[in-house]
C-alpha positions as MATLAB code, in Angstrom:
seq = 'MGEDTPHRMAAYIETYVPPDAEIETYDPEMCFLSGHNCHLPPNWVMDAAIKYVWYNAPPPSEYYDFREYGAPYLLVGDFGRWVHLYDLERAECDYELEISLGGYELYRVKEGE';
ca = [
      34.886    5.131  -36.366;
      35.631    8.907  -36.534;
      38.274    9.601  -39.033;
      40.810   10.807  -36.662;
      40.253    7.733  -34.237;
      43.217    5.473  -35.559;
      45.546    8.410  -34.845;
      44.142    8.985  -31.420;
      44.684    5.672  -30.800;
      48.244    5.392  -32.015;
      49.088    8.373  -30.208;
      47.724    6.733  -26.875;
      49.686    3.662  -27.697;
      53.011    5.546  -28.128;
      52.594    7.162  -24.870;
      51.350    4.448  -22.301;
      52.189    1.043  -23.987;
      55.857    0.317  -23.219;
      58.006    0.393  -26.575;
      58.834   -3.344  -26.282;
      55.582   -4.796  -25.597;
      53.875   -6.543  -28.350;
      50.187   -6.078  -29.290;
      48.013   -8.734  -30.774;
      45.750   -7.212  -33.365;
      43.977   -7.963  -36.603;
      43.976   -4.454  -37.334;
      47.111   -3.727  -38.866;
      46.678    0.188  -39.326;
      47.654    0.488  -35.824;
      51.167   -1.173  -36.381;
      52.110    1.378  -38.622;
      50.498    4.363  -37.183;
      51.873    3.458  -33.745;
      54.963    2.011  -34.866;
      54.766   -0.795  -32.283;
      55.504   -4.254  -32.691;
      52.566   -6.266  -33.312;
      51.455   -9.954  -33.677;
      49.218  -10.705  -36.446;
      47.061  -13.640  -36.831;
      48.643  -16.269  -39.394;
      47.414  -16.300  -42.933;
      44.735  -19.156  -42.361;
      42.457  -16.756  -40.214;
      41.835  -14.899  -43.480;
      40.356  -18.154  -44.707;
      38.304  -18.827  -41.746;
      37.240  -14.982  -41.503;
      35.945  -15.156  -45.204;
      34.127  -18.281  -44.657;
      32.347  -17.017  -41.557;
      31.333  -13.784  -42.985;
      30.111  -15.174  -46.503;
      29.493  -18.769  -45.788;
      28.007  -18.713  -42.212;
      31.018  -20.939  -40.866;
      31.840  -21.029  -37.321;
      33.717  -17.797  -36.264;
      37.631  -17.663  -36.421;
      37.493  -17.275  -32.697;
      36.686  -20.937  -32.469;
      39.867  -21.905  -34.128;
      42.461  -19.176  -33.195;
      43.466  -18.567  -29.439;
      45.583  -15.379  -29.446;
      46.564  -15.835  -25.952;
      48.985  -18.823  -27.140;
      51.174  -16.040  -28.508;
      51.768  -14.373  -25.294;
      51.392  -10.792  -26.432;
      50.723   -8.583  -23.227;
      48.098   -6.365  -25.007;
      45.214   -7.027  -27.294;
      43.766   -4.362  -29.692;
      40.295   -5.112  -30.975;
      39.077   -2.643  -33.768;
      36.432   -2.812  -36.420;
      37.952   -5.284  -38.604;
      38.733   -8.053  -35.761;
      35.489   -7.312  -34.323;
      33.808   -7.941  -37.683;
      35.082  -11.157  -38.501;
      34.918  -12.321  -34.774;
      38.215  -12.923  -34.297;
      38.623  -12.516  -30.665;
      36.068  -13.860  -28.352;
      36.266  -11.101  -25.622;
      34.686  -13.242  -22.788;
      37.423  -15.638  -23.097;
      40.028  -12.858  -23.451;
      38.616  -11.135  -20.202;
      39.496  -13.998  -18.377;
      43.283  -13.014  -18.866;
      42.955   -9.555  -19.929;
      41.336   -6.441  -18.884;
      40.232   -3.180  -20.737;
      42.630   -0.359  -20.363;
      40.931    1.979  -22.662;
      37.847    2.193  -25.466;
      38.587    4.914  -27.999;
      36.152    5.157  -30.894;
      36.010    1.640  -32.437;
      39.187    0.417  -30.685;
      39.532   -1.353  -27.379;
      42.969   -1.888  -26.111;
      43.303   -4.833  -23.343;
      46.433   -5.404  -21.221;
      47.185   -8.700  -19.653;
      46.165   -8.815  -15.944;
      48.424   -8.262  -13.448;
      49.697  -11.743  -11.938;
      48.580  -13.704  -15.410;
];
């Protein structure tokens, strides 16, 4: 990721994502940089991520379905991708890619979903 990529994505979010729209993410820097309300996964996800990365356990995406929380946006960055928290094939059933910027991908819920 380029060193200004987080700031560019935050600027995009500030400009194009409605202020009251929640963003699901496991890349919390974006919550602070954009000032947007984010839904971060529950604490147990970190345990699952550590087991996945260090002990070859199943990925957290097998246990955690972010869609249950109903956030209209999903932001996948380097950390969420590394620990395989979001199954993008499953996500693309309900979400569509809005923008890819550096190491971030911002999805929004499909119209009519």
